[in-house]
N, C-alpha and C positions, 0 to 999 in steps of 0.2 A: 503494500499499499504506499504511495506516495502523497505526500500532502503538498500541495502548492497553493499558496495564498497571496493575493494581491489585493488592489483595490476593487477589482470586480470579479475574483474568482476565488472559492476555496473549495479545493477539491480533494477527494480521498478516492485513491486508485490503488490496484493491486501493483505488489512490488515487481521490479524487473530483476528477476532472480537468475542467476548464473549456474549451470550444470544441471544435471538429473537430480531429481528428488531421491532422497535415500529412502529405500523401500525395505521394510522389515517383514519377512514372511512369516508372520505369527497368527496364530488361530484366536486371538483376543476377541475380534468380533465375528467369528464365523460359526455357523451352525449347521450341522450335518443331519440330513433327513434321518430320523430315529433316535436323535440324541436325547438322553433322559431329561426330566424336568430340572435336575440340579444344574446340568450343563447349560441348559437355556436360560436358567436364571442367573448363571454367572454372566453370561454374555449380555443379557439385558442390563445387569448392573454396570458392566463396563460401558455400555453405550451411554448409559445415563451419567456416570462419572465423567465421560469424555465430552459432555455437552451435546449428546445427539439424543434428545429424549424421545422423538418420536418413533424411532426404531425401538427403544425401550419399552414405550407404550404398547407397542403391537406385541411384543414378545410376552410382557408382563399380563397384558389383558388375555391372550391366548392360553396362558398357564392358568389363569382364575377361571375362564370359561370351561376348561378342560377337567376342573375339579382338583387341580393341584394347589391346595388352599393352605397358606401359612400367612401369619401376621407379617412377616418380613416382605412377603410379594404384595400384600395389600398396601404396605407403607410405601414401597417403590413404585408401585402402579400409580398411586394418587400423586406422588411427585413427579412421576414422568407425565402425567396428563397435564399438571398445572405449569411445569417448567416451561419457560419462554413464553407463557399465554398471560394476558391480562385477564380480569375479572369478566370482561365483557366476551371474551373468547371461550371461556369456561361456562358455557351455557347449553341448552338443548340435551342432546345425547351425551355430550361430554359430561355435563353435571349430573344427568342421572347416573352414569358410570361412577362418578365419584361418591354419590349417595349410596350405591348400591355396595361399592367397596365397604363404606362406613358399616352396614348392615352385616357384610361378611366378618368385618373384624370384632364385632360385638359378639359373634358366635365362636370365636377363637379363644384359648386360654390366655391368660396374662403372661407377659414376657417382656424383654426390653424392647421388642419391635412394637408390641402394644402401647408401650409408653411413648414411644417415637410418634407412632400414628395419632396417638391421642392429643400431642402436642400441634401436630398438622391441623387437625380437626378443629382443635380450639381456636388456634390462629384464624382459620378460615371463618369460623363463626364469627370471632370479633371484628374481622373485615366487613362481614355480612351485617353485623350490627351497627357498624359505623356508617355503612351505606345507607341503611334504612332508618337511621336517626334514632335508634332506639337505645334505652338505657342497658349497658352491657351486663349481662347476667353473672359475670365474673370479672373481677379487675385484671388489667392488662399485668400489673406486677405479679398476680398468681401465675399467670401463663408464662411471663418471662422466667419466673422462679423454676418452674417446670422445665421449660428450655434449657436453663442453666444447669439443671440436673442430669442432662442427656450426655452421653459420651460425646467427646469433642468431634468426632466423625459425623455423628448425627447433627449435631449444630451446624457444621459446615454444609451438610447437605439440605438442611432446611432453609438455611441462609440463602444459598444459592439458587435453588430451584422455586421457592416461593417469591423471589424478588420482584417479579412482574405483577403479582397478584396482590401483595400486601400494600397498604397505603404507605405515603412517605413517611408519616409519623411512625407507623409501626416498623416499617423497614428499617429506619435509622436506629429505633431503639433496639431492634433485634440486632442490627450489626454492631452497635454498641457493646452489647453483651458478648459477642463474639469477637469484637475487636481485638482484644488483647492477644487472643490465640493466633490471629492473623499477624500481628507483629512478631510474634515469637516463632511461629511455625512457617512463615512465607518462604524463608530460606533454610527450612529444615532438611534433615536427612541427607545432608551433604550436597545440597543442590548446586552450590558453587563449584564443586569439583566433580560433579557427575551429570549435569544437564547436557553439557556439550556432547557427552558420549552418545546421545540419542540420536546425534546428527551425523554420526560416524557410521559409513556403510560396513555391512558385513565384509570382513577382510577377505580377500582372496588368498589362498594358500600360495607360498612361493612355487614357481616352476623352475626346474633346472634350465638354466640357458646353455644350449649346446651350439657353439660356433660352427659354422660349416668346415668340414674336413678340408684341410690345403694339400693339394697334390702337385707334384712337379709337373711342369709343363713339357711339351714334347721337345722344345728347344733344348731344355736342361739334359734330356736323355741324349739328344744329338750330340750335344758338346761333351758329354761324358764318354760316350761310346766312340765316337769319332776322334776326339782328343786322345783317348787311351790307346786306340788302335795305331793312331800317328805316333805316339810315344814309344809303343811296343816295337813298332818297325824301326824307329830310330835305334833302340837298344840293339835288335838283331843285327844291326848294320855295324853295330860298334865292336863286335867280337872279332879283334885282330890280333889278341893274345898279349898284348903290352900289358905290363902291371899297372899301368894308369888307368887302363879301361877296366881290368879287373877289380880295382879299388873304388872307381868312380861309379860304376853301375850299382854296386849294393848301396852305396851312400844315397843316390838318386832315388832308389826304390824305398829304402828306409825312411828317408826324409819325407817323401811324398806319402808314404802310408802314416807317419806321425802327424803330417799336416791336415790329412783327411780325418783322422781319429779325433783329433781335438779342435778341427775347425767346425766339425759337425756342432758340438755343444757350443761353441762360441757364436757360430751363426744364428742357431736357433734361438739363443739369449738374445741377440742384437734384433732379429726379426719379431720377437715377442715383446721387446722394448718398445719397437717402433709402433707396433700396434696399440700398445696400451697409451702411448703418447697421441696417437691419432684418436683414441676415444675421449681424450680429455681436451684435445686442442679445438679451439674455436672454429667453427664452419667458416669457409671462405664466403659463402652467401647463406641468408636465412633459409630455413628448411620449411616448406609448405606443407602444412598438414593435410593431406589428402589419402584416399583409400590406396593400399599397395595391391588392392584386388583380393582374390581368394575369399570373396564374401565378407570382408572386413569394411565396415561403413565409414565414409569420410567423417560423418558426426562422431563416430567412437575415436577415430585418431585426433580430432579437434579436441575432444574432451580430455584425451590423454595428454596431449601437449598443454592445455590450460592446467590440469592438475598438477603436471610436473612443475611448471613454472611457479604456481601458487605455493607449493610446498616448499619450493627452495626460496622463495620471498620470505615465507614465514620464518624460515630457518636462519635467516642472514644474521651473523654475529653483531653484536652492537658495538663495532668500532670500524674506523674509516677503512675504505678500501672499495676497489671495484669488484663487489661480488658478482654482480650479472656477467662480467667479462670472465671472471675466474671460474665461473660454473657453466660458461656457455657451452663447451664442448661436451662435458659429462651430461648435461641436461638433453643435448640433441642425441646422445648414445643411449640414455635411458628411455627417451621417447620412442625411438627406434626399437629397442629392445622390449619395451611393454607392448607395443603393437604387435610385434611379432609372436610374444608369447601369449598374449590374452586376447587378440584380436577374433580368434575363432573358439574361445574357450567358454562362451556362453555366461560371461559374467558381465556386469555393468562396469564401465570405466571407473565410477567411483570406488570400486572394490580394491583397485590398486592404489588408493589415495594413500593408505597407511605405509605401503612400500615405497612410495616416492618420498614420504616424509621421512622414512627410516635412512634412506640414502642421503638425503638433505641434511639431516642432523649430523650423520656419520662425516660428511664431507666438511660440514661447518666446523667440527670439532678441530679439523686439521687446517683450517684456514689461516691461523696465526703462523703456522710452520710451514706453508706452502706444501703440506703432505700430498696435495692431490698430483702435483708435478714430480714428487720423489718416486719415481717408479721403481718398484721392487722387482728385480730380476735374479735369477741364480747367479752367484758370484762365477765369473769366467776367467779370473786371474791365472789359474793354474792351466786351463785350456789355452789361454792366449799365450803364455810362457812356452807350452810345449808345440803349440802351432809354429810359433815363431822359430822354435828350435829345429823343427822339421824343415821349415823352408830354408833355414840357413844350411843345414846338412845337405839338402838337396842341392842347393847352390854350390856347396864345395864339390859335390860328385860331378855337378856339369863343368865346373872349372877343370877338374881332373880330365874329362873327356876333351875339352878344348886344348889341354895341355898335350894330350896324346895326338893331336893333329885330327881328330875325329870330329872335324867341324860340322860338317853336313848332318851327320847322326845327332850331334849335340843340339843342332838347331831343331831337328824334328822332336827330339826328347824334350826340350824346353818348351816349345810352342804346343805340343800335344798335351804334355804334362799339365801346363797351367790350365788348358781347357778341361783336361780330364779331371783335375782336382777341384775347381770350381764347380763343375757339373754334379760331381759325385757328393760334395758337401751340399748342395743345394738340394739334391734328392734325398738324402739322408737327413737334412736339417729340418725340412717341413714337416715330417711326421713328429719329429722331436718337439717342434714348436707347437704343432697342434696338442701334443700331450701337456706341455706346460699350460696351454690355455685351458684344457679341460681341467687339470689340477687347480688352477685359478677359479674357474667357474664353480667347481666342486667346494671349495673352502667358501666361496661367496653365497652359494645355496644353502651350505650349512650355517653361515651366520644370518642369513635372512630367516631360515626356518627357526632358529633361535629368537630372532626379532618377532617373528609371527607368533610364536608361544608367549612371549611377554606381551605383546599387543593384546592377545586375548584374555591375559590376565588383567590388562588395564581395564579392558571392556566388560569384564564379568560383572561389575555392579552398574551397568547401564540402567538408567531408571525406565520403568514400565511406561506405557501410554498413559495409564491411569495416574500415575505419579505426576507426568508433565501436565495433564489436565487439572489435577488438584493444585499445582503450583500457579498455574494461570488462572484459575478461579480466585484464588488468594490474592494475587496481583490485581485483579480487577475489582475486588472488595476493597483492597487497600487504597487504590487510586481513586476510586468513587469516594470512599469515606474521607480520605485526604482532602479532595477537593471541596466537599461539603464544608469541612473544618475551616478551609482556607477562605472560602466565600463567606464565611460566618453565617451561614443558614441555620435558623432554628429547626426544630423537628416539624413545627407547623408550617414552614415556608415550603418544604418539598412536596410535590404531588406524587412525582414518579420520576424514573430516570431510565435510560438505556445505556449499555456499554458494549461497544463494537470493537473487534479486533481484526486487523489484517496484516500480512506479512510485509514487513518493512523493505525498503530498496536494498537489494543485495544480501537479504537473509539466507541463511541456510534453511533447507527444508527438508522434512522427514515425516514418514508416516507407516503404521502398520495396515496389513491387508484390511479393506472396508473401513478403515478408520480415517479420522480427520488429519489435515495437514498440520503439523507442528512448526514453528519458525523459531529460528535463534534470535530474532529480532522482530517486535511487533510496533505497529502503530495502532494506538489505542485511542478510540474516539468516545467521549462520554457526553450524553445530553441530560442535564438536569431541568426537568419541568417544574418550575415553581409557580407560585400565585401571580407573579408579576412578569414572568417571561422565561425565556429559554437561554440557559447558559451552556455553552458548547466549549469543551476542551480537548486538544489533541495534544498527545505527548509520545515520544518515542520511548519504548521499553526494550532494554537489553535483557532478554529472558534468561540468559545464562548467568548475569550477574544481578539481576533484579534491579538494576539502576533505571530511573525514568529522567530523561532530559529532553531539553528544547520544547517546552511547553508552549502551547498556543491557545489562547482563549478568545471567545467572542461572546457578546450578549446582544440579545435582541428581544422586542416585545412580540407577543403573539399578532398583534395587528400589522407586524413588519414583514409578515410573510405574504408574498404576492402569488405563488403558485408552487405546484409541486407535479412531477412527472415521472414515469416509470417506463423505461425501455429495456426490452429483453432480446438477446441475441441466441437463436435457436429456432426451434420449430414445435409446433404440436399437431398431431394428425390422429385420425381415427382408423383403427385396424379392426377389421371383421365387419360383419353385418348382423343386422337385428340384435337379440338379446346377447350375442357373444361379441358384440362390438366394446371396444375401449379405447380411451384415449391415451396415446403415448407422448411423452414429452422428450425432448433432446434440448435441454437448456445449457448454455455455455456462460452467459453472462446476465446480470440484471443491475441496471443503474437506475438508482433513485435520486432525484435532484429536488432540492428546496431552493427556491428563488425568493430572495428579500426583494423589497421595494426598492432598495438603493441599487440593485443589480448584481449583488453578490450571489454566487452559486454555492450550495453546500451539497457535493456530490458523495454518495455512498455506493460503491461498486462492489458487486459479488461476483466472483469468476470461478468456473470451474478448472482447476490445475490438474492436468492428466498427462502422465507419460504415454508415449506410444504404446508400450508393453502393457498398460493398465488395461487397453481397451479388451484384451483377451481375458482378463480375470475379474473386471468391475463393470457395472453398468455406468454410463456417462452421466446419466441424470442423478443416479444414486450419490455419486461422488459430489455433485453440486449441490444437492440437497443437504448432504452432511456438512458441506462447507458453509451453507447458508445458515445452518443450526449453531455450529460451533463459534462462528464468527460473531453471533448476536444479531445479525441483519434480519434474520427470519422474524424475531421478536420485535425488532426495531420498526421495520417498514410499516406495518398497520398502524402503530403509534403515531409515527411521523407523518403518515398519509392523513391520519385524522387531524392533527394539530395544523397540517397545511390546508385541508379543507375548510376548517372551522375557525381558524385564526383566533381572535380575541374571545369567541365563543367556547373555545374548547373546554375551558375549566368548567363552566356550568353544564355543558354537554356531558363531559366526563362525569361529573356528580348525578346526572340523571341516568347515565348508563348503569353506574354502580348501584343506584337505588333500584332500577328495573331489575338488574341482576340479582339483588337481595331478595327479590320478591319471588324468585324461582325456587328459593328454599322452602317456600309455604305449601 
């Protein structure tokens, strides 16, 4: 959600988010056909705690209709019915369902759930009495005392889900009773150290990187064979019987063998060192992220590039230096490596994020000592020494051949020998170099595997979606309560309120299957409807730290509202014919706009965020409706539409509606 405020526009829009949504494949919100009542009960509770009351209402209602009666289910069913709805919306069949649930509760044995339901029912009767202008049968203090005696979790649930149905006076007093727990529990259960883990993707296991086998080229074989043949021909021509030749030829052969034997190790180490330097050297030209083929999408490659660059940016040590330049080469190598290893592994790009971070931190630790460019290769001092000795011995043998006046044969021996030695070294050094590369990659794979196990331990206490929902619910209560306090509003000033949330620009996103989106940063919008007008506040909430900043407030009277409009993107259609016909919705966005008489616009936009992969698993409209409920927009739109339509008459009309609702109890 982006907020843009100017002299003529105040807007709320969804965030521009980067990268895929982190998706947790969990069964928190999934029911299989034939699941027992206990399982369905738990899923319904999860939906309600997550801020998706309509799904919870369906499941709890089905359980009660099927005869699976418990006080717990009655309590949660009533909460799911009234959650996100005003008094005026809890009428007709909905109110009859609530009243029937009360009758069921009276037939069940007393327990803690009966006590919780009794408080809910007493609060609703109190609201009914206020709306009807009747003298209350019991004092509010007695109800608040019973509320305070409930377990803290029940207090939080009642405060959250009855927010829209209670009057401003009752809501403020209820929240005041619960406020001390919000302050102490809002950052509880290690939120500061755990909340960020919810946005971490399920890590992909390291995969062994096997570099392509390097084989000798045809020219190397030609050089070795042809050179060897020429050298042998020269040697055969040297057998003149002089002692110089008899002494020189063994020296040439022994020196050549020594040069080849130790030149192989020396050359393999040199080639391996060059390969490692190429891996960390900055590329001559920027590497374009595009598909290498083999069913690897360009989108995947682009996301891998973004992830690697982001993780290295985050890992930058806090001292001066050209970190981007220092890591340009290794970042290019890792991008290529990750695309090659995971492009067809059926894992999202985000699953490699931890591995990119692991490499980034490892390299950052060695930046001060330039560790990245201190290439580790096997020591070649001994091999270099004996290689040079071999060359020297062979050279002495050649000199003896020249001294014996075997000049032509000596030239053949020298020329052919040089080509033969170089070709033989190249042919034998390439497999040795490949072995060094494999040994390096095996060590790296072992280190990455240890890093993977350590990362799993870090993520072991990742918060559940229910914990994320609970923290957000407390944030909303805290921000709303704090706003009322700072506006210095009395309990009699506030008529009602709405709180809406959207993901902030650039926020990380995560969700579980069939569940709502969670964001690392939110834009929170609060409307306080008072007797004198509307107070609106927007604030940026860092969900990971609980910090709220950049608050913006506006105040306007009810008669300052000029118009309201709703625009939807999507479609509705009728499928089937006759009695089997049904309406199908495919909604993607819904925009509500309040226009003030001075030309200012207050926009509220709800959008269905969906990855391409989600389409197979979840219904598009289902995701949109979940987003509408959890963001608070579903509850806010009817209220704001009424305010826009009725203007300054809204207060009196609202009292009339509440009075009419109170008569449905008769």
